[in-house]
C-alpha beads as a LAMMPS data file, in Angstrom:
LAMMPS data file: protein, C-alpha beads

73 atoms
72 bonds

1 atom types
1 bond types

-500.0 500.0 xlo xhi
-500.0 500.0 ylo yhi
-500.0 500.0 zlo zhi

Masses

1 110.0

Atoms # bond

1 1 1 168.924 -1.988 397.361
2 1 1 172.155 -0.621 398.746
3 1 1 174.062 -2.709 401.218
4 1 1 176.798 -1.750 403.686
5 1 1 179.830 -2.744 401.605
6 1 1 178.518 -1.003 398.480
7 1 1 177.686 2.099 400.485
8 1 1 181.225 2.085 401.886
9 1 1 182.639 2.119 398.345
10 1 1 180.315 4.977 397.373
11 1 1 181.451 6.977 400.395
12 1 1 185.099 6.277 399.536
13 1 1 184.497 7.581 396.004
14 1 1 182.889 10.724 397.428
15 1 1 185.868 11.258 399.750
16 1 1 188.289 10.858 396.820
17 1 1 186.271 13.418 394.861
18 1 1 186.404 15.758 397.852
19 1 1 190.190 15.329 397.987
20 1 1 190.447 16.141 394.272
21 1 1 188.356 19.254 394.865
22 1 1 190.625 20.328 397.705
23 1 1 193.691 19.823 395.521
24 1 1 192.027 21.765 392.705
25 1 1 191.366 24.610 395.115
26 1 1 195.084 24.475 396.031
27 1 1 194.361 23.339 399.572
28 1 1 197.133 20.767 399.347
29 1 1 197.799 20.392 403.077
30 1 1 194.170 19.541 403.864
31 1 1 193.939 17.237 400.831
32 1 1 197.127 15.468 401.937
33 1 1 195.850 14.981 405.498
34 1 1 192.475 13.624 404.369
35 1 1 194.194 11.291 401.879
36 1 1 196.656 10.125 404.538
37 1 1 193.811 9.357 406.971
38 1 1 191.966 7.430 404.276
39 1 1 195.095 5.450 403.357
40 1 1 195.768 4.539 406.988
41 1 1 192.187 3.380 407.552
42 1 1 192.254 1.293 404.359
43 1 1 195.576 -0.302 405.338
44 1 1 194.289 -1.114 408.831
45 1 1 191.123 -2.615 407.346
46 1 1 193.144 -4.581 404.811
47 1 1 195.615 -6.062 407.261
48 1 1 193.339 -6.620 410.262
49 1 1 189.823 -6.828 408.839
50 1 1 188.708 -4.161 411.333
51 1 1 186.849 -1.265 409.728
52 1 1 184.937 1.072 412.069
53 1 1 183.138 2.744 409.161
54 1 1 181.814 -0.584 407.920
55 1 1 180.658 -1.514 411.420
56 1 1 178.646 1.719 411.573
57 1 1 177.250 1.229 408.071
58 1 1 176.137 -2.314 408.924
59 1 1 173.947 -0.829 411.652
60 1 1 172.232 1.377 409.065
61 1 1 172.263 -0.827 405.948
62 1 1 171.992 -4.588 405.645
63 1 1 175.272 -6.396 404.945
64 1 1 175.897 -7.579 401.406
65 1 1 175.550 -11.300 401.081
66 1 1 177.327 -13.042 398.277
67 1 1 175.198 -15.759 396.807
68 1 1 177.338 -18.272 395.041
69 1 1 175.136 -20.661 393.169
70 1 1 176.992 -23.884 392.609
71 1 1 175.524 -26.732 390.669
72 1 1 175.986 -30.105 392.260
73 1 1 175.331 -31.906 388.982

Bonds

1 1 1 2
2 1 2 3
3 1 3 4
4 1 4 5
5 1 5 6
6 1 6 7
7 1 7 8
8 1 8 9
9 1 9 10
10 1 10 11
11 1 11 12
12 1 12 13
13 1 13 14
14 1 14 15
15 1 15 16
16 1 16 17
17 1 17 18
18 1 18 19
19 1 19 20
20 1 20 21
21 1 21 22
22 1 22 23
23 1 23 24
24 1 24 25
25 1 25 26
26 1 26 27
27 1 27 28
28 1 28 29
29 1 29 30
30 1 30 31
31 1 31 32
32 1 32 33
33 1 33 34
34 1 34 35
35 1 35 36
36 1 36 37
37 1 37 38
38 1 38 39
39 1 39 40
40 1 40 41
41 1 41 42
42 1 42 43
43 1 43 44
44 1 44 45
45 1 45 46
46 1 46 47
47 1 47 48
48 1 48 49
49 1 49 50
50 1 50 51
51 1 51 52
52 1 52 53
53 1 53 54
54 1 54 55
55 1 55 56
56 1 56 57
57 1 57 58
58 1 58 59
59 1 59 60
60 1 60 61
61 1 61 62
62 1 62 63
63 1 63 64
64 1 64 65
65 1 65 66
66 1 66 67
67 1 67 68
68 1 68 69
69 1 69 70
70 1 70 71
71 1 71 72
72 1 72 73
């Protein structure tokens, strides 16, 4: 089942594809602005840990839980 973090990555891939389509259609200004907005949001999320998109997705999808199985033997 999809979880919030995986869904966020899928949406990011879709946005990058959309930007490529805009560039291919020679709509460079719009492609640049969408790419700039995406870069700023990724930098903010990277430096602060605050990601509004992920907060919204966690209300729709369950959060991904990493299960690290460690043997105590």
